[in-house]
C-alpha positions, -999 to +999 in steps of 0.1 A: +558-380+442+525-397+447+522-404+410+557-420+411+547-442+440+514-452+423+534-464+393+558-482+416+531-500+434+515-512+402+549-526+390+554-542+424+520-560+422+527-570+385+560-587+395+548-603+427+517-618+412+539-637+388+556-654+418+528-658+444+492-668+444+467-641+454+455-658+485+462-664+522+480-695+533+453-702+559+431-730+548+393-724+547+362-733+527+339-705+536+338-671+553+330-686+588+360-709+586+382-680+576+369-660+606+378-687+630+412-693+614+420-656+616+411-655+653+434-684+659+463-669+638+473-641+662+509-647+673+508-681+656+521-693+622+495-701+595+510-736+593+501-742+630+466-729+625+461-751+595+472-781+615+446-774+641+417-764+618+422-796+598+405-815+627+387-786+643+365-779+613+354-815+612+339-811+646+327-775+644+312-762+611+288-735+623+287-709+651+260-730+668+285-759+670+310-738+689+283-725+713+270-760+721+302-772+739+316-760+772+345-735+768+368-760+785+362-785+757+370-759+730+401-750+750+413-786+748+406-788+711+429-758+704+453-762+733+483-767+711+481-731+699+494-699+716+470-681+739+444-708+735+423-698+765+419-662+752+412-674+717+386-699+729+369-670+746+371-649+715+356-677+693+327-682+717+320-645+719+322-640+681+299-670+675+274-656+700+272-623+681+270-640+648+240-660+660+222-632+678+228-604+652+236-620+618+216-652+617+249-672+619+264-654+589+297-635+588+290-598+582+305-579+553+317-546+567+346-533+587+324-518+613+304-551+619+335-574+618+355-553+643+326-557+668+336-594+670+360-604+698+395-611+684+389-592+651+407-558+646+409-538+614+437-558+599+418-591+604+386-576+591+403-564+559+417-599+554+383-615+558+365-590+536+388-595+507+396-632+509+361-644+518+340-619+499+363-601+474+355-568+491+382-541+491+374-519+521+410-514+533+445-529+532+454-555+559+487-543+574+506-570+594+543-570+603+553-583+568+533-556+550+547-529+572+583-541+568+582-546+530+563-514+523+587-493+543+618-510+526+603-503+492+598-466+501+560-468+499+556-454+534+577-440+562+550-445+588+553-468+618+517-472+629+496-498+609+467-474+604+490-447+590+508-473+568+474-484+555+464-448+547+496-443+527+491-476+508+455-469+500+464-434+487+488-448+461+471-481+452+440-486+430+412-497+452+406-529+432+442-539+441+441-533+479+435-569+490+458-583+464+486-560+475+483-571+511+483-608+502+514-605+480+534-584+504+526-608+532+540-637+512+570-617+500+578-606+535+574-642+548+597-659+523+620-633+507+620-599+524+625-613+558+632-593+589+667-607+592+689-615+562+665-607+534+671-629+503+683-601+479+694-626+452+660-641+450+640-609+451+621-599+420+619-564+433+656-559+439+662-533+412+632-513+425+641-513+461+658-483+478+668-506+507+686-532+486+720-524+501+709-528+537 
């Protein structure tokens, strides 16, 4: 069974990488910008985050830049995003830790990243792979969870259990790529409501195709 799923996941990756780029839709130029963008992205579309960071990153380019301004000023700068007060607090807290513990650099491990406010395991996995090319886990968001369940890769509900199942059947060097591809496929084709079966390159592989 696991061998069959391992073959299936390789075929899924092979097909999806013909359709989608192996990257996030968040815009960033360095690991620190990705960290900030990921903090801002909770309960918010990537398009909205990109709209804000297009001006935000002109004003703030280092952790020290964020620490120099009063939190009220940062709140105003990101006020068009959901939960902006909480996110401003997270950004300030994360930048403080980066300066105090990591000389202003973004750390490169799950354990260190998840010490930062606003960064859980999913976000840490996204940062590690997309900023550093490190495969330490698989980022499981709502899209990854939905698509992997529909494809029969897991029957779990909790993100950490889904991640365990996917890691078990996927070559480690493909972990980050799988997450990026499933996110895009879930966002544009395998949507929560009315999935676009006729446009799906995985249709013949999918046990949920008649749903």
